[in-house]
N, C-alpha and C positions, 0 to 999 in steps of 0.2 A: 900745563893745565891737565887736570884729570876729571873724569866724569863720576858723579855721585848718583847712585841709584836710590830713588825714593819710591817706596811701595804703594803709591796712590797716583791715580791719573784722572782723566776726564770723567770716568764713571763714578768717581768719588767726589766730583765737583771741584777738583783741583784745577786752578788756572795758573799761568806763569807768575802772575802778581802775588799769589799766595806763597809760592816758593821763594820768590825774591824777598818778600816781607818776613818770612820765617827765618831765612838765613841772615838778613840784615839786622833784624831786631833781636833774635835770640842768640846768634853767634857773634853779634857785634862786628859784622863784616860789611864794609862799604859796598853797596850794590854795583858800583861801576867796575869792580874787579871780577865780577861774575861773567862767564862766557855764555855760550848758547844754552837755551833751555828747551827741552823737548818734552812735551806732555803727551803721552800716549793713553790708550784706553785704561790700562790697569797699572801703569807705573810711569814715572817721570825720570829724566836724566838732566842733571845740571852740571855745567862745566865750572870748576872752581880751581883757584891756584893750588898747585901741588902742595906747597908748604902749609896751606890752611885746611886741607882736606880732612885730616884726622880730627881737628878741633870741630869742624862743621859737622862731621858725621857723629861725633860724640854728643854735641849739643842737640842736634835734630833728633837723635835717637831717644832723648829724654823729654822731648816736648811734643806737643800736638800740632798738627797742621789741619786747619779747618775742623778742629774738634776731634781729630782722629789720631791715635797712636799709629805710626807707620814705621815699617822697616827701612833702615837707612844703612847703606854700605857702599864701598868703593865698587864701581862698575867695571867688570872684566868682560871683554868681548869674546 
């Protein structure tokens, strides 16, 4: 599993369900393969399977989450 950074959090009205819905619906990924979801004030982190990360990042980078374009990238600690 790797973590994906999504540039929106609580202050933008993002909830874990919004992230699961965006990944499941837009990237056509079954929600039960997702790991932990951390929604912080200004950004969110979602654990995704390593082999799906590139596709998820690509798809989410072209879509809107809760009506907003957001930055999406692999999270490096």
